[in-house]
All heavy atoms as a GROMACS GRO file, in nm:
protein
  570
    1MET      N    1   8.452  12.031  13.372
    1MET     CA    2   8.484  12.026  13.231
    1MET      C    3   8.557  11.897  13.196
    1MET      O    4   8.533  11.839  13.092
    1MET     CB    5   8.570  12.149  13.195
    1MET     CG    6   8.584  12.170  13.048
    1MET     SD    7   8.428  12.224  12.981
    1MET     CE    8   8.474  12.271  12.820
    2ASP      N    9   8.647  11.850  13.283
    2ASP     CA   10   8.722  11.728  13.256
    2ASP      C   11   8.631  11.606  13.258
    2ASP      O   12   8.651  11.512  13.180
    2ASP     CB   13   8.834  11.710  13.357
    2ASP     CG   14   8.953  11.800  13.329
    2ASP    OD1   15   8.964  11.849  13.215
    2ASP    OD2   16   9.033  11.820  13.420
    3LYS      N   17   8.532  11.606  13.347
    3LYS     CA   18   8.439  11.493  13.354
    3LYS      C   19   8.359  11.481  13.224
    3LYS      O   20   8.332  11.371  13.177
    3LYS     CB   21   8.345  11.506  13.473
    3LYS     CG   22   8.412  11.484  13.606
    3LYS     CD   23   8.312  11.492  13.718
    3LYS     CE   24   8.381  11.472  13.851
    3LYS     NZ   25   8.286  11.474  13.963
    4LYS      N   26   8.325  11.594  13.168
    4LYS     CA   27   8.247  11.594  13.045
    4LYS      C   28   8.328  11.536  12.929
    4LYS      O   29   8.278  11.454  12.851
    4LYS     CB   30   8.203  11.738  13.014
    4LYS     CG   31   8.098  11.749  12.908
    4LYS     CD   32   8.055  11.895  12.896
    4LYS     CE   33   7.933  11.905  12.808
    4LYS     NZ   34   7.887  12.044  12.797
    5ASN      N   35   8.454  11.577  12.919
    5ASN     CA   36   8.540  11.525  12.813
    5ASN      C   37   8.568  11.376  12.833
    5ASN      O   38   8.573  11.300  12.736
    5ASN     CB   39   8.671  11.602  12.808
    5ASN     CG   40   8.653  11.742  12.750
    5ASN    OD1   41   8.557  11.767  12.678
    5ASN    ND2   42   8.744  11.831  12.784
    6THR      N   43   8.586  11.336  12.958
    6THR     CA   44   8.611  11.195  12.987
    6THR      C   45   8.489  11.111  12.951
    6THR      O   46   8.503  11.003  12.892
    6THR     CB   47   8.645  11.177  13.136
    6THR    OG1   48   8.757  11.260  13.168
    6THR    CG2   49   8.679  11.034  13.168
    7LEU      N   50   8.373  11.158  12.985
    7LEU     CA   51   8.250  11.087  12.953
    7LEU      C   52   8.231  11.077  12.801
    7LEU      O   53   8.194  10.972  12.749
    7LEU     CB   54   8.130  11.157  13.017
    7LEU     CG   55   7.995  11.090  12.998
    7LEU    CD1   56   7.996  10.951  13.061
    7LEU    CD2   57   7.885  11.175  13.058
    8ARG      N   58   8.260  11.186  12.732
    8ARG     CA   59   8.248  11.185  12.586
    8ARG      C   60   8.346  11.086  12.524
    8ARG      O   61   8.311  11.008  12.435
    8ARG     CB   62   8.274  11.325  12.532
    8ARG     CG   63   8.259  11.333  12.381
    8ARG     CD   64   8.284  11.474  12.329
    8ARG     NE   65   8.183  11.563  12.383
    8ARG     CZ   66   8.201  11.692  12.406
    8ARG    NH1   67   8.319  11.747  12.381
    8ARG    NH2   68   8.105  11.767  12.454
    9ALA      N   69   8.472  11.087  12.570
    9ALA     CA   70   8.573  10.995  12.516
    9ALA      C   71   8.536  10.850  12.545
    9ALA      O   72   8.552  10.762  12.460
    9ALA     CB   73   8.710  11.027  12.574
   10GLY      N   74   8.484  10.823  12.665
   10GLY     CA   75   8.443  10.687  12.699
   10GLY      C   76   8.327  10.639  12.615
   10GLY      O   77   8.324  10.524  12.572
   11SER      N   78   8.230  10.727  12.592
   11SER     CA   79   8.115  10.686  12.511
   11SER      C   80   8.155  10.664  12.365
   11SER      O   81   8.105  10.573  12.300
   11SER     CB   82   8.002  10.788  12.522
   11SER     OG   83   8.044  10.913  12.471
   12VAL      N   84   8.246  10.744  12.313
   12VAL     CA   85   8.293  10.724  12.176
   12VAL      C   86   8.369  10.592  12.166
   12VAL      O   87   8.349  10.514  12.072
   12VAL     CB   88   8.382  10.842  12.131
   12VAL    CG1   89   8.457  10.809  12.003
   12VAL    CG2   90   8.297  10.967  12.111
   13ALA      N   91   8.454  10.563  12.264
   13ALA     CA   92   8.529  10.438  12.263
   13ALA      C   93   8.436  10.317  12.275
   13ALA      O   94   8.453  10.217  12.205
   13ALA     CB   95   8.631  10.437  12.376
   14ALA      N   96   8.337  10.326  12.363
   14ALA     CA   97   8.243  10.216  12.379
   14ALA      C   98   8.158  10.197  12.254
   14ALA      O   99   8.135  10.083  12.209
   14ALA     CB  100   8.152  10.242  12.500
   15GLY      N  101   8.115  10.305  12.194
   15GLY     CA  102   8.036  10.295  12.071
   15GLY      C  103   8.116  10.236  11.957
   15GLY      O  104   8.067  10.153  11.880
   16THR      N  105   8.241  10.278  11.945
   16THR     CA  106   8.327  10.225  11.841
   16THR      C  107   8.351  10.076  11.861
   16THR      O  108   8.345   9.997  11.766
   16THR     CB  109   8.462  10.300  11.840
   16THR    OG1  110   8.437  10.440  11.823
   16THR    CG2  111   8.552  10.251  11.728
   17THR      N  112   8.376  10.037  11.984
   17THR     CA  113   8.399   9.895  12.014
   17THR      C  114   8.274   9.813  11.983
   17THR      O  115   8.283   9.704  11.924
   17THR     CB  116   8.439   9.878  12.162
   17THR    OG1  117   8.555   9.957  12.187
   17THR    CG2  118   8.467   9.733  12.194
   18LEU      N  119   8.159   9.863  12.021
   18LEU     CA  120   8.034   9.792  11.995
   18LEU      C  121   8.009   9.777  11.846
   18LEU      O  122   7.972   9.669  11.799
   18LEU     CB  123   7.918   9.866  12.061
   18LEU     CG  124   7.781   9.802  12.046
   18LEU    CD1  125   7.778   9.665  12.113
   18LEU    CD2  126   7.673   9.891  12.104
   19MET      N  127   8.033   9.883  11.769
   19MET     CA  128   8.012   9.875  11.625
   19MET      C  129   8.110   9.776  11.560
   19MET      O  130   8.072   9.700  11.470
   19MET     CB  131   8.028  10.013  11.561
   19MET     CG  132   7.914  10.108  11.592
   19MET     SD  133   7.754  10.044  11.543
   19MET     CE  134   7.772  10.037  11.369
   20MET      N  135   8.234   9.775  11.605
   20MET     CA  136   8.332   9.681  11.550
   20MET      C  137   8.293   9.538  11.582
   20MET      O  138   8.308   9.449  11.499
   20MET     CB  139   8.472   9.711  11.604
   20MET     CG  140   8.526   9.845  11.558
   20MET     SD  141   8.536   9.858  11.380
   20MET     CE  142   8.685   9.771  11.351
   21LEU      N  143   8.243   9.513  11.700
   21LEU     CA  144   8.200   9.378  11.736
   21LEU      C  145   8.079   9.335  11.654
   21LEU      O  146   8.069   9.220  11.611
   21LEU     CB  147   8.167   9.370  11.885
   21LEU     CG  148   8.288   9.367  11.979
   21LEU    CD1  149   8.241   9.377  12.124
   21LEU    CD2  150   8.368   9.241  11.958
   22LEU      N  151   7.986   9.427  11.631
   22LEU     CA  152   7.868   9.393  11.552
   22LEU      C  153   7.903   9.368  11.406
   22LEU      O  154   7.847   9.280  11.343
   22LEU     CB  155   7.764   9.504  11.564
   22LEU     CG  156   7.695   9.517  11.700
   22LEU    CD1  157   7.605   9.640  11.702
   22LEU    CD2  158   7.616   9.392  11.731
   23LEU      N  159   7.997   9.445  11.353
   23LEU     CA  160   8.032   9.431  11.212
   23LEU      C  161   8.123   9.311  11.188
   23LEU      O  162   8.130   9.260  11.076
   23LEU     CB  163   8.100   9.558  11.162
   23LEU     CG  164   8.007   9.679  11.154
   23LEU    CD1  165   8.087   9.803  11.114
   23LEU    CD2  166   7.896   9.655  11.055
   24SER      N  167   8.195   9.265  11.290
   24SER     CA  168   8.286   9.154  11.271
   24SER      C  169   8.221   9.019  11.301
   24SER      O  170   8.288   8.916  11.294
   24SER     CB  171   8.410   9.171  11.360
   24SER     OG  172   8.373   9.162  11.496
   25SER      N  173   8.094   9.016  11.332
   25SER     CA  174   8.030   8.890  11.367
   25SER      C  175   8.034   8.786  11.255
   25SER      O  176   8.046   8.668  11.285
   25SER     CB  177   7.886   8.915  11.412
   25SER     OG  178   7.811   8.970  11.309
   26PRO      N  179   8.027   8.822  11.125
   26PRO     CA  180   8.037   8.718  11.023
   26PRO      C  181   8.172   8.645  11.024
   26PRO      O  182   8.182   8.534  10.977
   26PRO     CB  183   8.018   8.793  10.892
   26PRO     CG  184   7.940   8.912  10.929
   26PRO     CD  185   7.986   8.949  11.067
   27ALA      N  186   8.274   8.706  11.080
   27ALA     CA  187   8.405   8.642  11.084
   27ALA      C  188   8.402   8.521  11.176
   27ALA      O  189   8.485   8.431  11.163
   27ALA     CB  190   8.511   8.740  11.131
   28PHE      N  191   8.309   8.517  11.269
   28PHE     CA  192   8.300   8.406  11.364
   28PHE      C  193   8.193   8.305  11.325
   28PHE      O  194   8.155   8.222  11.406
   28PHE     CB  195   8.272   8.460  11.504
   28PHE     CG  196   8.376   8.556  11.552
   28PHE    CD1  197   8.344   8.688  11.575
   28PHE    CD2  198   8.506   8.514  11.572
   28PHE    CE1  199   8.440   8.776  11.620
   28PHE    CE2  200   8.602   8.602  11.616
   28PHE     CZ  201   8.570   8.734  11.640
   29ALA      N  202   8.145   8.311  11.203
   29ALA     CA  203   8.037   8.222  11.160
   29ALA      C  204   8.087   8.078  11.154
   29ALA      O  205   8.198   8.050  11.111
   29ALA     CB  206   7.985   8.266  11.024
   30LEU      N  207   8.003   7.985  11.195
   30LEU     CA  208   8.039   7.845  11.195
   30LEU      C  209   7.980   7.771  11.076
   30LEU      O  210   8.020   7.658  11.047
   30LEU     CB  211   7.992   7.778  11.324
   30LEU     CG  212   8.059   7.831  11.451
   30LEU    CD1  213   7.997   7.764  11.573
   30LEU    CD2  214   8.208   7.806  11.448
   31THR      N  215   7.883   7.831  11.009
   31THR     CA  216   7.820   7.764  10.895
   31THR      C  217   7.894   7.801  10.767
   31THR      O  218   7.947   7.911  10.753
   31THR     CB  219   7.673   7.804  10.883
   31THR    OG1  220   7.665   7.946  10.868
   31THR    CG2  221   7.594   7.761  11.005
   32ARG      N  222   7.896   7.709  10.673
   32ARG     CA  223   7.962   7.732  10.545
   32ARG      C  224   7.871   7.812  10.453
   32ARG      O  225   7.749   7.797  10.455
   32ARG     CB  226   7.994   7.598  10.479
   32ARG     CG  227   8.091   7.515  10.557
   32ARG     CD  228   8.230   7.552  10.518
   32ARG     NE  229   8.326   7.466  10.585
   32ARG     CZ  230   8.441   7.509  10.628
   32ARG    NH1  231   8.475   7.633  10.612
   32ARG    NH2  232   8.524   7.427  10.687
   33ASP      N  233   7.932   7.894  10.369
   33ASP     CA  234   7.857   7.969  10.269
   33ASP      C  235   7.835   7.882  10.147
   33ASP      O  236   7.905   7.783  10.126
   33ASP     CB  237   7.934   8.094  10.228
   33ASP     CG  238   7.940   8.197  10.340
   33ASP    OD1  239   7.848   8.198  10.423
   33ASP    OD2  240   8.036   8.275  10.342
   34ASP      N  241   7.738   7.921  10.064
   34ASP     CA  242   7.715   7.849   9.938
   34ASP      C  243   7.838   7.863   9.849
   34ASP      O  244   7.892   7.971   9.831
   34ASP     CB  245   7.593   7.906   9.866
   34ASP     CG  246   7.463   7.871   9.937
   34ASP    OD1  247   7.463   7.775  10.015
   34ASP    OD2  248   7.363   7.941   9.914
   35GLY      N  249   7.882   7.753   9.793
   35GLY     CA  250   7.998   7.755   9.706
   35GLY      C  251   8.130   7.750   9.778
   35GLY      O  252   8.235   7.753   9.716
   36ASP      N  253   8.127   7.744   9.909
   36ASP     CA  254   8.249   7.738   9.988
   36ASP      C  255   8.308   7.598   9.976
   36ASP      O  256   8.243   7.499  10.005
   36ASP     CB  257   8.217   7.769  10.134
   36ASP     CG  258   8.342   7.790  10.217
   36ASP    OD1  259   8.449   7.804  10.158
   36ASP    OD2  260   8.331   7.791  10.341
   37ASP      N  261   8.431   7.590   9.931
   37ASP     CA  262   8.497   7.462   9.912
   37ASP      C  263   8.642   7.471   9.962
   37ASP      O  264   8.735   7.484   9.883
   37ASP     CB  265   8.494   7.423   9.764
   37ASP     CG  266   8.542   7.280   9.742
   37ASP    OD1  267   8.541   7.202   9.838
   37ASP    OD2  268   8.578   7.249   9.628
   38PRO      N  269   8.660   7.468  10.094
   38PRO     CA  270   8.797   7.481  10.146
   38PRO      C  271   8.879   7.356  10.116
   38PRO      O  272   8.827   7.245  10.112
   38PRO     CB  273   8.776   7.497  10.296
   38PRO     CG  274   8.646   7.433  10.324
   38PRO     CD  275   8.562   7.452  10.200
   39GLY      N  276   9.005   7.376  10.092
   39GLY     CA  277   9.095   7.264  10.066
   39GLY      C  278   9.145   7.206  10.198
   39GLY      O  279   9.100   7.240  10.306
   40GLN      N  280   9.242   7.116  10.184
   40GLN     CA  281   9.301   7.055  10.303
   40GLN      C  282   9.389   7.158  10.373
   40GLN      O  283   9.444   7.248  10.311
   40GLN     CB  284   9.384   6.934  10.264
   40GLN     CG  285   9.303   6.820  10.208
   40GLN     CD  286   9.392   6.704  10.168
   40GLN    OE1  287   9.512   6.714  10.166
   40GLN    NE2  288   9.329   6.592  10.137
   41GLY      N  289   9.404   7.142  10.503
   41GLY     CA  290   9.488   7.232  10.579
   41GLY      C  291   9.636   7.207  10.552
   41GLY      O  292   9.675   7.103  10.500
   42LEU      N  293   9.718   7.304  10.588
   42LEU     CA  294   9.862   7.291  10.572
   42LEU      C  295   9.922   7.222  10.693
   42LEU      O  296   9.877   7.241  10.805
   42LEU     CB  297   9.927   7.429  10.557
   42LEU     CG  298   9.888   7.512  10.436
   42LEU    CD1  299   9.951   7.649  10.445
   42LEU    CD2  300   9.930   7.443  10.310
   43SER      N  301  10.027   7.145  10.669
   43SER     CA  302  10.100   7.086  10.782
   43SER      C  303  10.188   7.194  10.845
   43SER      O  304  10.203   7.304  10.791
   43SER     CB  305  10.185   6.969  10.734
   43SER     OG  306  10.290   7.017  10.653
   44VAL      N  307  10.250   7.161  10.957
   44VAL     CA  308  10.338   7.258  11.024
   44VAL      C  309  10.456   7.292  10.934
   44VAL      O  310  10.495   7.409  10.923
   44VAL     CB  311  10.385   7.202  11.160
   44VAL    CG1  312  10.488   7.294  11.224
   44VAL    CG2  313  10.268   7.181  11.253
   45ALA      N  314  10.513   7.192  10.870
   45ALA     CA  315  10.628   7.216  10.783
   45ALA      C  316  10.589   7.304  10.664
   45ALA      O  317  10.663   7.396  10.625
   45ALA     CB  318  10.685   7.084  10.734
   46GLU      N  319  10.473   7.278  10.604
   46GLU     CA  320  10.428   7.360  10.492
   46GLU      C  321  10.401   7.504  10.536
   46GLU      O  322  10.434   7.599  10.465
   46GLU     CB  323  10.302   7.301  10.431
   46GLU     CG  324  10.324   7.172  10.356
   46GLU     CD  325  10.194   7.108  10.311
   46GLU    OE1  326  10.091   7.122  10.382
   46GLU    OE2  327  10.195   7.044  10.205
   47THR      N  328  10.342   7.519  10.652
   47THR     CA  329  10.313   7.653  10.704
   47THR      C  330  10.442   7.730  10.728
   47THR      O  331  10.454   7.847  10.689
   47THR     CB  332  10.233   7.643  10.835
   47THR    OG1  333  10.113   7.571  10.810
   47THR    CG2  334  10.199   7.780  10.889
   48LEU      N  335  10.540   7.666  10.791
   48LEU     CA  336  10.668   7.732  10.814
   48LEU      C  337  10.739   7.762  10.682
   48LEU      O  338  10.803   7.866  10.668
   48LEU     CB  339  10.757   7.646  10.904
   48LEU     CG  340  10.713   7.637  11.050
   48LEU    CD1  341  10.801   7.539  11.125
   48LEU    CD2  342  10.715   7.772  11.116
   49GLY      N  343  10.726   7.672  10.587
   49GLY     CA  344  10.787   7.696  10.457
   49GLY      C  345  10.728   7.814  10.385
   49GLY      O  346  10.801   7.899  10.332
   50TRP      N  347  10.596   7.823  10.382
   50TRP     CA  348  10.529   7.931  10.310
   50TRP      C  349  10.541   8.065  10.380
   50TRP      O  350  10.554   8.169  10.314
   50TRP     CB  351  10.382   7.899  10.287
   50TRP     CG  352  10.359   7.806  10.174
   50TRP    CD1  353  10.318   7.676  10.180
   50TRP    CD2  354  10.376   7.834  10.034
   50TRP    NE1  355  10.309   7.623  10.055
   50TRP    CE2  356  10.345   7.717   9.962
   50TRP    CE3  357  10.417   7.947   9.964
   50TRP    CZ2  358  10.352   7.711   9.824
   50TRP    CZ3  359  10.424   7.939   9.827
   50TRP    CH2  360  10.391   7.822   9.758
   51PHE      N  361  10.530   8.067  10.512
   51PHE     CA  362  10.520   8.194  10.583
   51PHE      C  363  10.647   8.237  10.654
   51PHE      O  364  10.652   8.348  10.708
   51PHE     CB  365  10.404   8.189  10.683
   51PHE     CG  366  10.271   8.173  10.615
   51PHE    CD1  367  10.203   8.052  10.619
   51PHE    CD2  368  10.214   8.277  10.544
   51PHE    CE1  369  10.081   8.036  10.556
   51PHE    CE2  370  10.093   8.262  10.480
   51PHE     CZ  371  10.026   8.142  10.486
   52VAL      N  372  10.750   8.152  10.658
   52VAL     CA  373  10.877   8.190  10.719
   52VAL      C  374  10.991   8.176  10.619
   52VAL      O  375  11.061   8.272  10.590
   52VAL     CB  376  10.905   8.104  10.846
   52VAL    CG1  377  11.041   8.139  10.904
   52VAL    CG2  378  10.797   8.126  10.950
   53ALA      N  379  11.010   8.055  10.565
   53ALA     CA  380  11.124   8.030  10.477
   53ALA      C  381  11.113   8.105  10.344
   53ALA      O  382  11.210   8.166  10.299
   53ALA     CB  383  11.139   7.880  10.454
   54ALA      N  384  10.997   8.100  10.280
   54ALA     CA  385  10.983   8.165  10.150
   54ALA      C  386  11.007   8.316  10.157
   54ALA      O  387  11.083   8.370  10.075
   54ALA     CB  388  10.846   8.134  10.090
   55PRO      N  389  10.948   8.389  10.253
   55PRO     CA  390  10.979   8.532  10.260
   55PRO      C  391  11.127   8.560  10.289
   55PRO      O  392  11.183   8.656  10.235
   55PRO     CB  393  10.891   8.583  10.375
   55PRO     CG  394  10.779   8.487  10.380
   55PRO     CD  395  10.837   8.355  10.344
   56LEU      N  396  11.191   8.476  10.373
   56LEU     CA  397  11.334   8.496  10.400
   56LEU      C  398  11.417   8.474  10.274
   56LEU      O  399  11.510   8.551  10.246
   56LEU     CB  400  11.380   8.401  10.510
   56LEU     CG  401  11.343   8.442  10.652
   56LEU    CD1  402  11.382   8.333  10.751
   56LEU    CD2  403  11.408   8.572  10.689
   57VAL      N  404  11.385   8.372  10.198
   57VAL     CA  405  11.458   8.345  10.074
   57VAL      C  406  11.439   8.459   9.976
   57VAL      O  407  11.534   8.506   9.913
   57VAL     CB  408  11.414   8.210  10.014
   57VAL    CG1  409  11.467   8.193   9.873
   57VAL    CG2  410  11.461   8.095  10.102
   58ILE      N  411  11.317   8.506   9.961
   58ILE     CA  412  11.289   8.617   9.870
   58ILE      C  413  11.366   8.742   9.913
   58ILE      O  414  11.426   8.812   9.832
   58ILE     CB  415  11.137   8.644   9.861
   58ILE    CG1  416  11.069   8.527   9.791
   58ILE    CG2  417  11.108   8.774   9.789
   58ILE    CD1  418  10.918   8.531   9.799
   59PHE      N  419  11.366   8.770  10.044
   59PHE     CA  420  11.440   8.885  10.096
   59PHE      C  421  11.589   8.872  10.067
   59PHE      O  422  11.654   8.968  10.023
   59PHE     CB  423  11.417   8.900  10.247
   59PHE     CG  424  11.504   9.004  10.310
   59PHE    CD1  425  11.472   9.138  10.298
   59PHE    CD2  426  11.618   8.970  10.380
   59PHE    CE1  427  11.552   9.235  10.355
   59PHE    CE2  428  11.698   9.065  10.437
   59PHE     CZ  429  11.666   9.199  10.424
   60LEU      N  430  11.645   8.753  10.090
   60LEU     CA  431  11.788   8.733  10.067
   60LEU      C  432  11.824   8.744   9.920
   60LEU      O  433  11.928   8.800   9.885
   60LEU     CB  434  11.831   8.597  10.124
   60LEU     CG  435  11.828   8.588  10.277
   60LEU    CD1  436  11.860   8.445  10.321
   60LEU    CD2  437  11.924   8.687  10.339
   61VAL      N  438  11.738   8.695   9.831
   61VAL     CA  439  11.763   8.708   9.688
   61VAL      C  440  11.763   8.854   9.646
   61VAL      O  441  11.852   8.901   9.574
   61VAL     CB  442  11.659   8.626   9.607
   61VAL    CG1  443  11.662   8.663   9.460
   61VAL    CG2  444  11.683   8.478   9.626
   62ILE      N  445  11.664   8.930   9.693
   62ILE     CA  446  11.657   9.072   9.657
   62ILE      C  447  11.776   9.147   9.714
   62ILE      O  448  11.838   9.229   9.645
   62ILE     CB  449  11.524   9.133   9.705
   62ILE    CG1  450  11.409   9.073   9.625
   62ILE    CG2  451  11.526   9.285   9.692
   62ILE    CD1  452  11.272   9.111   9.677
   63ALA      N  453  11.812   9.121   9.841
   63ALA     CA  454  11.927   9.188   9.902
   63ALA      C  455  12.056   9.152   9.828
   63ALA      O  456  12.142   9.238   9.805
   63ALA     CB  457  11.938   9.150  10.049
   64GLY      N  458  12.071   9.026   9.789
   64GLY     CA  459  12.189   8.985   9.714
   64GLY      C  460  12.198   9.053   9.579
   64GLY      O  461  12.306   9.098   9.537
   65LEU      N  462  12.086   9.062   9.509
   65LEU     CA  463  12.085   9.130   9.380
   65LEU      C  464  12.119   9.278   9.394
   65LEU      O  465  12.192   9.334   9.311
   65LEU     CB  466  11.949   9.114   9.312
   65LEU     CG  467  11.919   8.976   9.256
   65LEU    CD1  468  11.774   8.968   9.209
   65LEU    CD2  469  12.014   8.943   9.141
   66VAL      N  470  12.070   9.340   9.497
   66VAL     CA  471  12.101   9.482   9.520
   66VAL      C  472  12.250   9.499   9.547
   66VAL      O  473  12.314   9.590   9.493
   66VAL     CB  474  12.017   9.538   9.636
   66VAL    CG1  475  12.068   9.674   9.680
   66VAL    CG2  476  11.872   9.548   9.594
   67MET      N  477  12.308   9.411   9.628
   67MET     CA  478  12.451   9.424   9.659
   67MET      C  479  12.537   9.396   9.537
   67MET      O  480  12.637   9.463   9.513
   67MET     CB  481  12.489   9.330   9.774
   67MET     CG  482  12.432   9.375   9.907
   67MET     SD  483  12.494   9.288  10.050
   67MET     CE  484  12.479   9.118  10.008
   68VAL      N  485  12.501   9.295   9.458
   68VAL     CA  486  12.580   9.260   9.340
   68VAL      C  487  12.569   9.366   9.232
   68VAL      O  488  12.668   9.402   9.167
   68VAL     CB  489  12.536   9.122   9.286
   68VAL    CG1  490  12.595   9.096   9.148
   68VAL    CG2  491  12.576   9.013   9.382
   69LEU      N  492  12.452   9.420   9.212
   69LEU     CA  493  12.430   9.516   9.104
   69LEU      C  494  12.450   9.661   9.145
   69LEU      O  495  12.425   9.751   9.065
   69LEU     CB  496  12.289   9.496   9.047
   69LEU     CG  497  12.261   9.357   8.989
   69LEU    CD1  498  12.115   9.346   8.948
   69LEU    CD2  499  12.353   9.329   8.873
   70ASP      N  500  12.496   9.685   9.267
   70ASP     CA  501  12.518   9.821   9.316
   70ASP      C  502  12.638   9.881   9.245
   70ASP      O  503  12.747   9.826   9.248
   70ASP     CB  504  12.540   9.819   9.467
   70ASP     CG  505  12.559   9.958   9.523
   70ASP    OD1  506  12.509  10.054   9.462
   70ASP    OD2  507  12.624   9.970   9.629
   71LYS      N  508  12.620   9.994   9.181
   71LYS     CA  509  12.729  10.058   9.107
   71LYS      C  510  12.763  10.194   9.166
   71LYS      O  511  12.826  10.275   9.101
   71LYS     CB  512  12.690  10.073   8.961
   71LYS     CG  513  12.669   9.939   8.894
   71LYS     CD  514  12.638   9.953   8.748
   71LYS     CE  515  12.612   9.811   8.697
   71LYS     NZ  516  12.616   9.801   8.557
   72SER      N  517  12.724  10.220   9.289
   72SER     CA  518  12.750  10.350   9.348
   72SER      C  519  12.894  10.362   9.399
   72SER      O  520  12.945  10.470   9.413
   72SER     CB  521  12.652  10.378   9.462
   72SER     OG  522  12.673  10.286   9.567
   73HIS      N  523  12.960  10.249   9.426
   73HIS     CA  524  13.099  10.254   9.471
   73HIS      C  525  13.193  10.240   9.350
   73HIS      O  526  13.162  10.172   9.254
   73HIS     CB  527  13.128  10.146   9.575
   73HIS     CG  528  13.118  10.007   9.522
   73HIS    ND1  529  12.997   9.943   9.502
   73HIS    CD2  530  13.213   9.918   9.481
   73HIS    CE1  531  13.019   9.822   9.452
   73HIS    NE2  532  13.149   9.806   9.439
   74LYS      N  533  13.306  10.305   9.360
   74LYS     CA  534  13.402  10.300   9.250
   74LYS      C  535  13.512  10.201   9.288
   74LYS      O  536  13.571  10.210   9.394
   74LYS     CB  537  13.460  10.436   9.223
   74LYS     CG  538  13.357  10.536   9.172
   74LYS     CD  539  13.420  10.669   9.145
   74LYS     CE  540  13.312  10.764   9.097
   74LYS     NZ  541  13.366  10.898   9.070
   75GLN      N  542  13.543  10.111   9.198
   75GLN     CA  543  13.648  10.013   9.223
   75GLN      C  544  13.784  10.070   9.180
   75GLN      O  545  13.793  10.153   9.090
   75GLN     CB  546  13.620   9.884   9.147
   75GLN     CG  547  13.496   9.812   9.196
   75GLN     CD  548  13.468   9.686   9.116
   75GLN    OE1  549  13.531   9.661   9.015
   75GLN    NE2  550  13.371   9.609   9.163
   76GLY      N  551  13.889  10.023   9.246
   76GLY     CA  552  14.024  10.065   9.208
   76GLY      C  553  14.067  10.195   9.273
   76GLY      O  554  14.174  10.245   9.245
   77GLN      N  555  13.989  10.252   9.359
   77GLN     CA  556  14.023  10.374   9.427
   77GLN      C  557  14.107  10.340   9.548
   77GLN      O  558  14.071  10.255   9.628
   77GLN     CB  559  13.898  10.449   9.469
   77GLN     CG  560  13.904  10.595   9.445
   77GLN     CD  561  13.772  10.661   9.482
   77GLN    OE1  562  13.690  10.605   9.549
   77GLN    NE2  563  13.754  10.783   9.436
   78VAL      N  564  14.222  10.407   9.565
   78VAL     CA  565  14.310  10.378   9.680
   78VAL      C  566  14.312  10.494   9.774
   78VAL      O  567  14.317  10.605   9.745
   78VAL     CB  568  14.454  10.343   9.634
   78VAL    CG1  569  14.542  10.320   9.754
   78VAL    CG2  570  14.450  10.226   9.543
   0.00000   0.00000   0.00000
């Protein structure tokens, strides 16, 4: 009984992997599509700015606004 379940699980996994590979083949295409007009690539500094610094700044601004505008604590309580 265990061999049957193992064989079934293996065939499902192999079939799923094969289908994912077949469906993802356009992602590896080397030819350009009609109307494709890619711009210039980003430099290392621009990439770090857009994908590291900008999200950190946005997070810090939101966290700061939440802390400043938080009214759940009462002031003057001893």
